[in-house]
Phi, psi and omega in degrees: 000129185260133176245141189293339178265359171260143170292165184297320185287329182283328179295336177276335180289141177288334184280348177253060184280157184291326178300317183290322182288333184266000180082015180263156181292150180284127180290153181287165183291138178087357176255149175284151181280129180249126182266129182268150176218126176289115177269138173281167180238150175245132172262110190242135183234133175277116190246346183235141178294155182263002176291138180074005183268162180292161185300328185279335173298318182288326182288325179294318178298318177294316178300329172284347176097013177268148180242326184214173182293152180059022174276138179246138178230142173256120187241155180291144172275088179222176187298323182291313177303308181302323181293320181288325177295320181299328181286328185230052185297328184286355182249349184237160164234140181214158172211158182270135174237156181286161184298316185267003187284142176245162190280000000 
């Protein structure tokens, strides 16, 4: 595999592996190279009741893991979570938090 920032000879050489250049651990023999990504988190709070709301709103609130009002959950920042929040933004408050941050 040729990478634009490595010369042609280096891309074929074993001593210039991509994992070493990216600061990742070298995989054991026979294992696939896994790229690590630091994921952000979302701190989501339920601020409006599910009473008198449509059935699918209540299902989304349950899928996010809420049980009562003003409960706060720390959820992964991914497309699925963002999509659920986008369906019921009038019932939630959210903010992004750092990975290592504590409440």
